[in-house]
N, CA and C atoms as a LAMMPS dump frame, in Angstrom:
ITEM: TIMESTEP
0
ITEM: NUMBER OF ATOMS
606
ITEM: BOX BOUNDS ff ff ff
-5.0000000000000000e+02 5.0000000000000000e+02
-5.0000000000000000e+02 5.0000000000000000e+02
-5.0000000000000000e+02 5.0000000000000000e+02
ITEM: ATOMS id mol type element x y z
1 1 1 N -332.876 -412.033 -297.756
2 1 2 C -331.499 -412.288 -297.189
3 1 3 C -330.902 -410.435 -297.691
4 2 1 N -330.894 -409.525 -296.699
5 2 2 C -330.13 -408.734 -297.663
6 2 3 C -329.247 -408.652 -297.49
7 3 1 N -328.619 -407.538 -299.063
8 3 2 C -327.626 -407.423 -300.094
9 3 3 C -326.321 -407.124 -298.806
10 4 1 N -324.739 -407.454 -299.108
11 4 2 C -324.01 -407.048 -298.121
12 4 3 C -324.135 -405.003 -298.636
13 5 1 N -323.795 -404.68 -297.522
14 5 2 C -324.268 -402.957 -298.642
15 5 3 C -322.584 -402.346 -297.534
16 6 1 N -321.932 -401.194 -298.2
17 6 2 C -320.314 -400.578 -297.834
18 6 3 C -320.835 -399.55 -298.202
19 7 1 N -320.215 -398.509 -297.727
20 7 2 C -319.755 -397.52 -299.091
21 7 3 C -318.785 -398.182 -300.471
22 8 1 N -317.894 -398.823 -300.477
23 8 2 C -316.998 -399.472 -301.469
24 8 3 C -318.055 -399.535 -301.957
25 9 1 N -319.067 -401.261 -301.736
26 9 2 C -319.718 -401.736 -302.551
27 9 3 C -320.958 -400.687 -303.678
28 10 1 N -320.993 -399.488 -302.809
29 10 2 C -322.224 -398.695 -302.96
30 10 3 C -320.961 -398.568 -304.052
31 11 1 N -320.418 -398.128 -304.325
32 11 2 C -319.982 -397.564 -305.676
33 11 3 C -319.249 -398.813 -306.462
34 12 1 N -319.681 -399.612 -306.984
35 12 2 C -319.206 -400.87 -306.953
36 12 3 C -320.09 -400.163 -309.033
37 13 1 N -321.199 -399.67 -308.408
38 13 2 C -322.41 -399.425 -309.582
39 13 3 C -321.796 -398.296 -310.683
40 14 1 N -321.022 -397.396 -309.823
41 14 2 C -320.648 -396.127 -310.545
42 14 3 C -319.286 -396.682 -311.702
43 15 1 N -318.497 -397.538 -311.119
44 15 2 C -317.04 -398.69 -311.945
45 15 3 C -317.498 -399.067 -313.374
46 16 1 N -318.855 -399.874 -313.112
47 16 2 C -319.141 -401 -313.803
48 16 3 C -319.766 -400.345 -314.864
49 17 1 N -320.638 -398.883 -314.16
50 17 2 C -321.276 -397.929 -315.451
51 17 3 C -320.035 -397.297 -316.252
52 18 1 N -318.464 -397.644 -315.953
53 18 2 C -317.678 -396.414 -317.129
54 18 3 C -317.415 -397.328 -318.118
55 19 1 N -317.331 -398.997 -318.048
56 19 2 C -316.513 -400.23 -318.579
57 19 3 C -317.468 -399.56 -319.81
58 20 1 N -317.633 -399.641 -321.096
59 20 2 C -317.86 -399.631 -322.81
60 20 3 C -319.022 -400.833 -322.407
61 21 1 N -320.044 -400.776 -323.077
62 21 2 C -320.969 -401.633 -323.613
63 21 3 C -320.363 -402.54 -324.185
64 22 1 N -319.222 -402.728 -325.382
65 22 2 C -318.704 -403.929 -326.584
66 22 3 C -317.385 -404.492 -325.714
67 23 1 N -317.215 -404 -324.365
68 23 2 C -315.797 -404.17 -323.717
69 23 3 C -315.837 -406.12 -323.917
70 24 1 N -314.786 -406.38 -324.795
71 24 2 C -314.675 -407.616 -324.355
72 24 3 C -312.987 -408.182 -322.808
73 25 1 N -312.537 -407.352 -322.642
74 25 2 C -311.817 -407.979 -321.492
75 25 3 C -311.761 -406.676 -320.616
76 26 1 N -312.249 -406.804 -319.175
77 26 2 C -311.933 -406.31 -318.247
78 26 3 C -311.094 -406.858 -317.195
79 27 1 N -310.173 -405.534 -316.497
80 27 2 C -309.538 -405.72 -315.442
81 27 3 C -309.516 -404.948 -314.12
82 28 1 N -309.766 -405.834 -312.848
83 28 2 C -310.226 -405.013 -311.508
84 28 3 C -309.146 -405.027 -311.143
85 29 1 N -308.377 -404.612 -309.882
86 29 2 C -307.447 -404.408 -310.073
87 29 3 C -307.844 -404.047 -308.25
88 30 1 N -307.225 -404.74 -307.384
89 30 2 C -307.499 -405.106 -305.752
90 30 3 C -308.628 -405.054 -305.456
91 31 1 N -309.515 -406.169 -306.371
92 31 2 C -310.427 -407.294 -306.463
93 31 3 C -311.889 -407.43 -305.125
94 32 1 N -310.713 -407.352 -303.618
95 32 2 C -310.728 -407.867 -302.53
96 32 3 C -311.727 -409.061 -302.571
97 33 1 N -313.398 -408.901 -302.082
98 33 2 C -314.091 -409.617 -301.68
99 33 3 C -315.442 -409.943 -302.577
100 34 1 N -314.672 -409.338 -304.104
101 34 2 C -314.983 -409.795 -305.754
102 34 3 C -316.714 -409.25 -305.979
103 35 1 N -316.78 -408.581 -305.685
104 35 2 C -318.753 -408.45 -305.583
105 35 3 C -318.371 -407.637 -307.256
106 36 1 N -318.123 -406.654 -307.159
107 36 2 C -317.137 -405.831 -308.596
108 36 3 C -317.691 -406.437 -309.402
109 37 1 N -316.161 -407.773 -309.538
110 37 2 C -315.637 -408.173 -310.435
111 37 3 C -316.822 -408.843 -310.991
112 38 1 N -318.041 -409.751 -310.235
113 38 2 C -318.665 -410.744 -310.502
114 38 3 C -319.839 -409.877 -311.141
115 39 1 N -320.182 -408.584 -310.334
116 39 2 C -321.231 -407.779 -310.907
117 39 3 C -320.598 -407.248 -312.496
118 40 1 N -319.428 -407.077 -313.304
119 40 2 C -319.137 -407.312 -314.342
120 40 3 C -318.833 -408.945 -316.022
121 41 1 N -318.785 -409.294 -314.441
122 41 2 C -319.24 -411.241 -315.484
123 41 3 C -320.77 -411.257 -315.643
124 42 1 N -321.973 -411.068 -315.098
125 42 2 C -322.77 -410.664 -315.159
126 42 3 C -323.172 -410.366 -315.869
127 43 1 N -322.46 -409.817 -316.973
128 43 2 C -323.588 -408.516 -318.005
129 43 3 C -323.306 -409.624 -319.257
130 44 1 N -323.867 -409.188 -320.438
131 44 2 C -324.51 -409.617 -321.265
132 44 3 C -324.209 -408.594 -322.866
133 45 1 N -323.274 -409.109 -323.743
134 45 2 C -322.817 -410.06 -323.349
135 45 3 C -321.571 -410.389 -322.309
136 46 1 N -320.923 -411.214 -321.546
137 46 2 C -320.363 -411.134 -321.094
138 46 3 C -318.581 -410.747 -320.819
139 47 1 N -318.117 -409.842 -320.594
140 47 2 C -316.251 -409.815 -321.334
141 47 3 C -315.716 -410.589 -320.267
142 48 1 N -314.147 -410.607 -321.381
143 48 2 C -313.768 -411.472 -319.839
144 48 3 C -312.915 -411.039 -318.85
145 49 1 N -313.195 -410.877 -317.596
146 49 2 C -313.147 -411.018 -316.206
147 49 3 C -312.082 -410.878 -315.603
148 50 1 N -310.814 -410.316 -315.331
149 50 2 C -309.45 -410.805 -314.824
150 50 3 C -309.891 -409.658 -313.445
151 51 1 N -310.137 -410.618 -312.475
152 51 2 C -309.897 -410.119 -311.194
153 51 3 C -307.835 -410.403 -310.722
154 52 1 N -307.383 -409.06 -310.239
155 52 2 C -306.557 -409.328 -309.708
156 52 3 C -306.371 -409.005 -308.069
157 53 1 N -305.654 -409.65 -307.477
158 53 2 C -305.116 -409.302 -306.157
159 53 3 C -304.293 -409.383 -305.133
160 54 1 N -303.553 -408.821 -304.357
161 54 2 C -301.881 -408.732 -303.782
162 54 3 C -302.663 -410.489 -302.324
163 55 1 N -303.608 -410.07 -301.714
164 55 2 C -303.408 -410.398 -301.097
165 55 3 C -304.629 -412.067 -300.829
166 56 1 N -304.185 -413.2 -300.713
167 56 2 C -304.434 -414.965 -301.462
168 56 3 C -305.453 -415.318 -300.697
169 57 1 N -305.714 -415.067 -299.11
170 57 2 C -306.122 -415.819 -298.544
171 57 3 C -307.698 -414.631 -299
172 58 1 N -307.877 -413.044 -299.144
173 58 2 C -309.149 -412.165 -299.471
174 58 3 C -309.001 -412.885 -300.655
175 59 1 N -308.424 -412.81 -302.313
176 59 2 C -308.433 -413.988 -302.867
177 59 3 C -309.375 -414.857 -302.808
178 60 1 N -309.243 -416.155 -302.187
179 60 2 C -309.258 -416.573 -302.186
180 60 3 C -311.265 -416.728 -301.578
181 61 1 N -310.991 -416.305 -300.956
182 61 2 C -312.924 -415.479 -300.023
183 61 3 C -313.377 -416.019 -301.406
184 62 1 N -313.053 -414.371 -302.107
185 62 2 C -314.148 -413.901 -303.236
186 62 3 C -314.128 -415.297 -304.744
187 63 1 N -313.187 -415.981 -304.205
188 63 2 C -313.435 -417.047 -305.564
189 63 3 C -314.749 -417.83 -304.567
190 64 1 N -314.259 -418.653 -303.422
191 64 2 C -315.616 -419.568 -302.641
192 64 3 C -316.426 -418.588 -303.061
193 65 1 N -316.644 -417.32 -302.179
194 65 2 C -317.696 -416.478 -302.198
195 65 3 C -319.039 -416.591 -304.1
196 66 1 N -318.301 -416.57 -304.595
197 66 2 C -319.044 -416.32 -306.329
198 66 3 C -318.475 -417.076 -306.951
199 67 1 N -318.457 -418.514 -306.472
200 67 2 C -318.057 -420.283 -307.106
201 67 3 C -317.909 -419.958 -309.198
202 68 1 N -319.737 -419.414 -309.229
203 68 2 C -320.305 -419.471 -310.502
204 68 3 C -319.797 -418.696 -311.401
205 69 1 N -319.412 -417.296 -311.505
206 69 2 C -318.993 -415.982 -311.609
207 69 3 C -317.826 -416.241 -312.891
208 70 1 N -317.717 -416.278 -313.5
209 70 2 C -316.709 -416.129 -314.73
210 70 3 C -315.859 -414.981 -315.154
211 71 1 N -314.922 -415.308 -313.806
212 71 2 C -313.627 -414.815 -313.629
213 71 3 C -313.092 -415.023 -313.05
214 72 1 N -311.56 -414.534 -313.871
215 72 2 C -310.2 -415.379 -313.682
216 72 3 C -309.753 -414.278 -312.343
217 73 1 N -309.776 -415.294 -311.443
218 73 2 C -309.658 -415.138 -310.646
219 73 3 C -307.884 -414.679 -310.06
220 74 1 N -307.291 -413.421 -310.095
221 74 2 C -305.829 -413.779 -310.066
222 74 3 C -305.008 -413.055 -309.206
223 75 1 N -304.234 -414.103 -309.043
224 75 2 C -303.308 -413.783 -307.874
225 75 3 C -301.74 -412.844 -307.737
226 76 1 N -301.725 -411.867 -307.979
227 76 2 C -300.577 -410.949 -307.963
228 76 3 C -300.6 -409.483 -307.705
229 77 1 N -299.42 -408.959 -308.23
230 77 2 C -299.263 -407.411 -307.641
231 77 3 C -299.18 -406.695 -309.474
232 78 1 N -299.489 -405.268 -308.832
233 78 2 C -300.276 -404.87 -309.747
234 78 3 C -298.852 -404.067 -310.664
235 79 1 N -298.069 -403.811 -310.032
236 79 2 C -296.83 -403.474 -311.144
237 79 3 C -295.717 -404.326 -311.444
238 80 1 N -295.941 -405.626 -311.275
239 80 2 C -294.672 -407.087 -311.358
240 80 3 C -295.433 -408.052 -311.929
241 81 1 N -296.745 -408.182 -312.409
242 81 2 C -297.342 -409.184 -313.03
243 81 3 C -297.408 -408.969 -314.271
244 82 1 N -297.158 -410.212 -315.228
245 82 2 C -296.835 -409.969 -316.281
246 82 3 C -298.11 -409.778 -317.51
247 83 1 N -298.61 -408.505 -316.995
248 83 2 C -299.662 -408.504 -317.997
249 83 3 C -299.361 -407.836 -319.231
250 84 1 N -299.423 -407.528 -320.198
251 84 2 C -299.053 -407.098 -321.534
252 84 3 C -300.114 -405.818 -321.817
253 85 1 N -299.49 -405.247 -322.205
254 85 2 C -299.56 -403.577 -321.671
255 85 3 C -301.078 -403.998 -323.376
256 86 1 N -301.264 -402.673 -323.275
257 86 2 C -302.48 -402.177 -324.049
258 86 3 C -304.329 -403.664 -323.838
259 87 1 N -304.39 -404.396 -323.475
260 87 2 C -304.514 -405.818 -323.316
261 87 3 C -306.149 -405.483 -322.987
262 88 1 N -306.807 -404.815 -321.484
263 88 2 C -308.073 -404.669 -321.511
264 88 3 C -308.563 -402.977 -321.937
265 89 1 N -309.845 -403.763 -322.541
266 89 2 C -310.839 -402.597 -323.012
267 89 3 C -311.606 -401.383 -321.471
268 90 1 N -311.278 -402.193 -320.25
269 90 2 C -311.322 -400.569 -319.445
270 90 3 C -310.61 -402.067 -317.583
271 91 1 N -310.212 -400.899 -317.173
272 91 2 C -309.373 -400.941 -315.771
273 91 3 C -309.79 -400.408 -315.074
274 92 1 N -310.133 -400.881 -313.879
275 92 2 C -311.248 -400.87 -312.48
276 92 3 C -310.625 -401.037 -311.89
277 93 1 N -311.317 -399.976 -310.056
278 93 2 C -310.558 -400.147 -309.448
279 93 3 C -310.806 -399.583 -308.495
280 94 1 N -311.679 -400.47 -306.922
281 94 2 C -312.047 -399.574 -305.503
282 94 3 C -311.272 -399.491 -304.37
283 95 1 N -311.192 -398.588 -303.749
284 95 2 C -310.734 -398.843 -302.722
285 95 3 C -309.3 -398.955 -302.217
286 96 1 N -308.439 -399.096 -303.81
287 96 2 C -307.068 -399.605 -303.807
288 96 3 C -305.948 -399.03 -303.708
289 97 1 N -305.794 -398.044 -304.736
290 97 2 C -305.444 -397.484 -305.039
291 97 3 C -304.056 -396.615 -303.574
292 98 1 N -304.729 -396.011 -303.279
293 98 2 C -303.492 -395.797 -301.429
294 98 3 C -302.874 -396.548 -300.364
295 99 1 N -303.58 -397.773 -301.023
296 99 2 C -302.421 -398.731 -300.985
297 99 3 C -301.55 -399.237 -301.668
298 100 1 N -301 -398.51 -302.663
299 100 2 C -300.429 -399.433 -302.856
300 100 3 C -298.929 -398.305 -303.211
301 101 1 N -297.774 -399.045 -302.346
302 101 2 C -297.015 -397.653 -302.357
303 101 3 C -296.386 -396.247 -303.002
304 102 1 N -296.499 -395.956 -304.814
305 102 2 C -296.231 -395.963 -304.949
306 102 3 C -297.073 -395.1 -306.599
307 103 1 N -297.904 -394.19 -305.687
308 103 2 C -298.978 -393.479 -306.87
309 103 3 C -298.739 -393.385 -308.062
310 104 1 N -298.048 -392.811 -308.443
311 104 2 C -297.405 -392.599 -309.769
312 104 3 C -297.08 -393.233 -310.789
313 105 1 N -296.412 -394.273 -310.083
314 105 2 C -296.544 -395.929 -310.423
315 105 3 C -297.46 -396.566 -310.526
316 106 1 N -298.712 -396.893 -310.073
317 106 2 C -299.262 -397.563 -310.043
318 106 3 C -300.877 -396.787 -311.234
319 107 1 N -300.716 -395.523 -311.077
320 107 2 C -301.448 -395.122 -312.331
321 107 3 C -300.748 -395.123 -313.968
322 108 1 N -298.782 -394.918 -313.779
323 108 2 C -298.437 -395.047 -314.954
324 108 3 C -299.568 -396.51 -315.375
325 109 1 N -299.044 -397.679 -314.119
326 109 2 C -299.158 -398.686 -314.947
327 109 3 C -300.475 -399.843 -314.89
328 110 1 N -301.661 -398.755 -314.558
329 110 2 C -303.261 -398.616 -314.232
330 110 3 C -302.764 -398.41 -316.364
331 111 1 N -302.485 -397.034 -315.999
332 111 2 C -303.168 -396.887 -317.516
333 111 3 C -302.753 -397.336 -319.459
334 112 1 N -301.325 -397.547 -318.984
335 112 2 C -300.067 -398.005 -320.022
336 112 3 C -301.405 -400.031 -320.121
337 113 1 N -302.547 -400.874 -319.463
338 113 2 C -302.523 -401.705 -319.342
339 113 3 C -304.131 -401.385 -319.66
340 114 1 N -304.45 -400.115 -320.427
341 114 2 C -305.88 -399.929 -320.955
342 114 3 C -305.502 -399.637 -322.884
343 115 1 N -305.833 -400.553 -323.597
344 115 2 C -306.722 -400.126 -324.751
345 115 3 C -306.334 -399.048 -325.348
346 116 1 N -306.221 -398.236 -326.703
347 116 2 C -306.291 -397.122 -327.274
348 116 3 C -307.507 -396.801 -326.77
349 117 1 N -308.529 -395.518 -326.852
350 117 2 C -309.758 -395.449 -326.282
351 117 3 C -310.87 -395.845 -325.556
352 118 1 N -309.983 -396.806 -324.543
353 118 2 C -310.328 -397.805 -323.444
354 118 3 C -310.668 -396.853 -321.789
355 119 1 N -310.857 -397.208 -321.458
356 119 2 C -311.644 -396.629 -319.96
357 119 3 C -310.429 -396.912 -318.527
358 120 1 N -310.426 -395.706 -318.284
359 120 2 C -310.039 -395.956 -316.687
360 120 3 C -310.603 -395.604 -316.145
361 121 1 N -311.13 -396.657 -314.818
362 121 2 C -312.146 -396.051 -313.384
363 121 3 C -311.558 -395.988 -311.912
364 122 1 N -311.206 -394.995 -311.241
365 122 2 C -310.609 -395.706 -309.864
366 122 3 C -311.567 -394.59 -308.863
367 123 1 N -312.011 -395.515 -307.751
368 123 2 C -312.191 -394.822 -307.07
369 123 3 C -311.33 -394.985 -305.914
370 124 1 N -311.911 -393.956 -304.937
371 124 2 C -310.81 -393.956 -303.533
372 124 3 C -311.009 -392.718 -302.928
373 125 1 N -310.233 -392.916 -302.188
374 125 2 C -310.176 -392.299 -300.569
375 125 3 C -309.167 -391.481 -300.847
376 126 1 N -309.268 -390.104 -299.964
377 126 2 C -308.052 -389.26 -299.798
378 126 3 C -307.66 -388.83 -297.897
379 127 1 N -306.188 -388.399 -298.345
380 127 2 C -306.416 -387.828 -296.446
381 127 3 C -307.262 -386.134 -296.829
382 128 1 N -307.397 -386.099 -295.634
383 128 2 C -308.047 -385.066 -295.592
384 128 3 C -306.59 -383.368 -294.833
385 129 1 N -306.756 -382.369 -295.453
386 129 2 C -306.22 -380.815 -295.087
387 129 3 C -307.347 -380.105 -294.805
388 130 1 N -306.497 -378.828 -294.355
389 130 2 C -308.199 -377.827 -294.04
390 130 3 C -308.557 -377.17 -294.774
391 131 1 N -308.392 -376.967 -296.231
392 131 2 C -308.742 -376.512 -297.065
393 131 3 C -310.769 -377.738 -297.311
394 132 1 N -310.458 -378.931 -297.588
395 132 2 C -311.243 -380.18 -297.565
396 132 3 C -311.963 -379.803 -296.182
397 133 1 N -311.889 -379.327 -295.508
398 133 2 C -312.932 -379.856 -293.917
399 133 3 C -314.77 -379.084 -294.329
400 134 1 N -315.083 -378.573 -295.005
401 134 2 C -316.325 -378.333 -295.225
402 134 3 C -317.029 -379.515 -296.112
403 135 1 N -316.164 -380.365 -297.358
404 135 2 C -316.583 -381.43 -297.889
405 135 3 C -316.765 -382.741 -297.314
406 136 1 N -315.441 -382.671 -295.582
407 136 2 C -314.961 -383.76 -295.305
408 136 3 C -316.216 -384.177 -294.269
409 137 1 N -316.913 -382.55 -293.572
410 137 2 C -317.872 -383.012 -292.631
411 137 3 C -318.761 -383.745 -293.129
412 138 1 N -319.375 -382.566 -294.937
413 138 2 C -320.619 -383.262 -294.942
414 138 3 C -320.543 -385.054 -295.649
415 139 1 N -319.524 -384.922 -295.934
416 139 2 C -319.173 -386.92 -296.284
417 139 3 C -319.161 -387.67 -295.169
418 140 1 N -318.739 -386.938 -294.209
419 140 2 C -318.743 -387.741 -293.095
420 140 3 C -320.218 -388.173 -292.012
421 141 1 N -320.866 -387.45 -292.855
422 141 2 C -321.804 -387.058 -292.428
423 141 3 C -323.659 -388.255 -292.868
424 142 1 N -323.085 -387.94 -294.36
425 142 2 C -323.827 -388.762 -294.927
426 142 3 C -323.71 -389.921 -295.264
427 143 1 N -321.704 -390.664 -294.649
428 143 2 C -321.341 -392.163 -294.359
429 143 3 C -322.029 -392.266 -293.611
430 144 1 N -322.487 -391.826 -292.019
431 144 2 C -322.933 -391.722 -290.95
432 144 3 C -323.801 -392.477 -291.092
433 145 1 N -325.28 -391.83 -291.817
434 145 2 C -326.371 -391.715 -292.532
435 145 3 C -326.413 -392.787 -293.161
436 146 1 N -326.229 -393.42 -294.066
437 146 2 C -326.223 -393.824 -295.248
438 146 3 C -325.587 -396.018 -294.008
439 147 1 N -323.985 -395.784 -293.272
440 147 2 C -323.809 -396.892 -292.65
441 147 3 C -324.856 -397.195 -291.477
442 148 1 N -325.671 -396.639 -290.923
443 148 2 C -326.911 -396.354 -289.8
444 148 3 C -327.868 -397.411 -290.603
445 149 1 N -328.556 -396.68 -291.774
446 149 2 C -329.68 -396.909 -292.393
447 149 3 C -329.577 -398.228 -293.298
448 150 1 N -328.3 -398.347 -293.935
449 150 2 C -327.88 -399.371 -294.891
450 150 3 C -327.58 -400.687 -294.211
451 151 1 N -327.185 -400.487 -292.878
452 151 2 C -326.787 -401.68 -291.812
453 151 3 C -325.221 -402.638 -292.269
454 152 1 N -324.056 -401.274 -292.317
455 152 2 C -322.957 -401.426 -292.607
456 152 3 C -322.456 -402.833 -292.735
457 153 1 N -322.006 -403.524 -294.211
458 153 2 C -321.189 -404.671 -293.892
459 153 3 C -319.281 -404.327 -294.17
460 154 1 N -318.945 -405.086 -293.03
461 154 2 C -317.326 -405.062 -293.133
462 154 3 C -316.51 -406.006 -294.291
463 155 1 N -315.666 -405.141 -294.846
464 155 2 C -314.994 -405.888 -296.016
465 155 3 C -314.079 -406.719 -295.753
466 156 1 N -313.31 -407.998 -296.173
467 156 2 C -312.369 -408.444 -295.984
468 156 3 C -310.936 -408.497 -295.67
469 157 1 N -310.894 -407.8 -296.763
470 157 2 C -309.974 -407.182 -297.402
471 157 3 C -308.436 -406.448 -295.657
472 158 1 N -307.58 -406.113 -295.279
473 158 2 C -306.789 -405.321 -294.463
474 158 3 C -307.197 -403.649 -294.849
475 159 1 N -307.172 -403.07 -294.295
476 159 2 C -307.368 -401.887 -293.768
477 159 3 C -306.141 -400.706 -294.133
478 160 1 N -305.78 -400.218 -294.811
479 160 2 C -304.954 -399.32 -294.756
480 160 3 C -304.657 -397.311 -294.504
481 161 1 N -304.691 -396.786 -293.412
482 161 2 C -305.468 -395.759 -293.424
483 161 3 C -304.33 -395.235 -292.454
484 162 1 N -304.101 -393.703 -292.477
485 162 2 C -304.596 -392.61 -293.453
486 162 3 C -304.159 -392.541 -295.222
487 163 1 N -304.796 -392.875 -295.958
488 163 2 C -304.397 -392.576 -297.435
489 163 3 C -302.742 -391.493 -297.552
490 164 1 N -302.127 -391.815 -298.61
491 164 2 C -301.295 -391.174 -298.967
492 164 3 C -301.141 -389.259 -298.808
493 165 1 N -302.948 -389.496 -299.556
494 165 2 C -302.557 -388.236 -300.224
495 165 3 C -303.315 -387.083 -299.888
496 166 1 N -303.35 -385.994 -300.13
497 166 2 C -304.691 -385.342 -300.131
498 166 3 C -305.185 -385.194 -301.217
499 167 1 N -306.759 -384.427 -301.787
500 167 2 C -307.31 -384.923 -302.637
501 167 3 C -306.83 -383.758 -303.823
502 168 1 N -305.96 -382.412 -303.019
503 168 2 C -305.355 -381.691 -304.048
504 168 3 C -304.107 -382.188 -304.345
505 169 1 N -303.501 -383.216 -303.965
506 169 2 C -302.115 -383.628 -303.824
507 169 3 C -302.383 -385.074 -304.927
508 170 1 N -303.747 -385.753 -305.048
509 170 2 C -303.904 -386.627 -306.184
510 170 3 C -304.008 -386.125 -307.135
511 171 1 N -305.458 -385.461 -307.407
512 171 2 C -305.345 -383.918 -309.284
513 171 3 C -303.808 -384.23 -309.356
514 172 1 N -303.232 -383.075 -308.215
515 172 2 C -301.683 -383.38 -309.468
516 172 3 C -300.286 -383.794 -309.66
517 173 1 N -300.559 -384.961 -309.23
518 173 2 C -300.613 -386.2 -309.375
519 173 3 C -300.858 -387.125 -310.348
520 174 1 N -302.212 -387.052 -310.802
521 174 2 C -303.281 -387.622 -312.36
522 174 3 C -303.025 -386.331 -313.095
523 175 1 N -302.61 -385.996 -312.727
524 175 2 C -303.263 -385.34 -313.514
525 175 3 C -301.495 -384.703 -314.694
526 176 1 N -300.368 -385.677 -313.699
527 176 2 C -299.072 -385.508 -314.762
528 176 3 C -299.507 -386.331 -315.173
529 177 1 N -299.311 -387.281 -314.138
530 177 2 C -299.225 -389.185 -315.3
531 177 3 C -300.387 -389.194 -316.276
532 178 1 N -301.292 -389.049 -316.285
533 178 2 C -301.908 -389.621 -316.631
534 178 3 C -302.885 -387.872 -317.489
535 179 1 N -301.965 -387.391 -318.391
536 179 2 C -302.858 -386.399 -319.452
537 179 3 C -304.224 -386.755 -319.379
538 180 1 N -304.99 -385.457 -318.996
539 180 2 C -306.969 -385.401 -319.759
540 180 3 C -307.487 -386.212 -318.808
541 181 1 N -306.586 -386.299 -317.25
542 181 2 C -307.259 -387.645 -316.347
543 181 3 C -308.55 -386.902 -315.54
544 182 1 N -309.5 -386.944 -315.077
545 182 2 C -310.502 -386.35 -314.842
546 182 3 C -311.092 -386.957 -312.773
547 183 1 N -311.291 -385.553 -311.799
548 183 2 C -311.127 -386.204 -310.761
549 183 3 C -312.375 -385.093 -310.488
550 184 1 N -313.394 -385.9 -309.867
551 184 2 C -314.362 -385.666 -308.807
552 184 3 C -314.313 -385.777 -307.691
553 185 1 N -315.155 -385.583 -306.355
554 185 2 C -315.81 -386.086 -304.854
555 185 3 C -316.953 -386.294 -305.102
556 186 1 N -316.472 -387.927 -305.01
557 186 2 C -318.372 -387.759 -304.321
558 186 3 C -318.748 -387.903 -303.135
559 187 1 N -319.838 -388.427 -302.618
560 187 2 C -320.278 -388.48 -301.452
561 187 3 C -320.091 -389.003 -300.45
562 188 1 N -319.11 -389.332 -299.014
563 188 2 C -318.658 -390.326 -298.576
564 188 3 C -318.111 -390.771 -298.42
565 189 1 N -317.042 -389.632 -298.428
566 189 2 C -315.811 -389.21 -298.726
567 189 3 C -314.897 -390.219 -299.361
568 190 1 N -315.663 -390.043 -301.014
569 190 2 C -314.887 -390.906 -302.011
570 190 3 C -314.476 -390.171 -302.632
571 191 1 N -313.55 -390.54 -304.272
572 191 2 C -313.471 -390.087 -305.525
573 191 3 C -313.34 -390.578 -306.209
574 192 1 N -313.646 -390.073 -308.126
575 192 2 C -313.874 -390.717 -308.843
576 192 3 C -312.697 -390.182 -309.466
577 193 1 N -311.864 -390.938 -310.28
578 193 2 C -310.858 -390.574 -310.776
579 193 3 C -310.833 -391.336 -312.475
580 194 1 N -311.213 -390.616 -313.27
581 194 2 C -311.718 -391.463 -314.846
582 194 3 C -310.561 -390.852 -315.659
583 195 1 N -310.277 -391.933 -316.648
584 195 2 C -309.395 -391 -317.893
585 195 3 C -309.127 -392.452 -318.882
586 196 1 N -309.243 -391.297 -320.234
587 196 2 C -310.234 -392.338 -321.624
588 196 3 C -308.346 -392.526 -322.198
589 197 1 N -307.701 -394.042 -322.648
590 197 2 C -306.436 -393.865 -323.239
591 197 3 C -306.733 -392.801 -324.657
592 198 1 N -305.622 -392.88 -324.9
593 198 2 C -305.655 -391.865 -326.482
594 198 3 C -305.619 -392.871 -327.385
595 199 1 N -306.363 -392.297 -328.646
596 199 2 C -306.389 -393.267 -329.841
597 199 3 C -308.269 -393.939 -330.084
598 200 1 N -308.507 -394.398 -330.889
599 200 2 C -309.878 -394.507 -331.654
600 200 3 C -309.914 -395.881 -330.646
601 201 1 N -311.435 -396.075 -329.964
602 201 2 C -311.051 -397.273 -329.759
603 201 3 C -310.845 -398.853 -330.676
604 202 1 N -311.092 -399.955 -330.163
605 202 2 C -310.99 -400.543 -330.572
606 202 3 C -312.135 -400.841 -331.418
């Protein structure tokens, strides 16, 4: 049976590769259908994986899709859920940041959950402005081809469009909120934001 595929799932592997090999605790924010959390839980030795989502029906579908995955499926909001600061070796999120009402507050909260020396990785989408048009055209073409060849699977999470920020605006926000954050464009209309929490790894 063909494995589900879409652009978000394609970049799950990129985020999983950012998680340090010795990570003991990993948080996925906006886990949606659960594919990334389940992938992280399969690692050996397996870290503690917490998958957070504000949408209870979507979270229930993720839990039922991966009933045997060693994942703590958690219903809650990033900004209000009572996680202890600096409690995760890695925090990852795919196609969620643009759903959140305050990007700067969300980035601060995400960064606060990462232990010293740990990693934050975000894949997301931005709004296109005029200067982005060449990249946007190339991204749309690559996404269209991939969707046709790989037979795009439609996820069950709600859509939020358009994203609130352009690439330039997001880069400025990330730089101001998380000094040292790096932002790069990916094919298929996504970006990758990475940040390492100051201090030596535990």
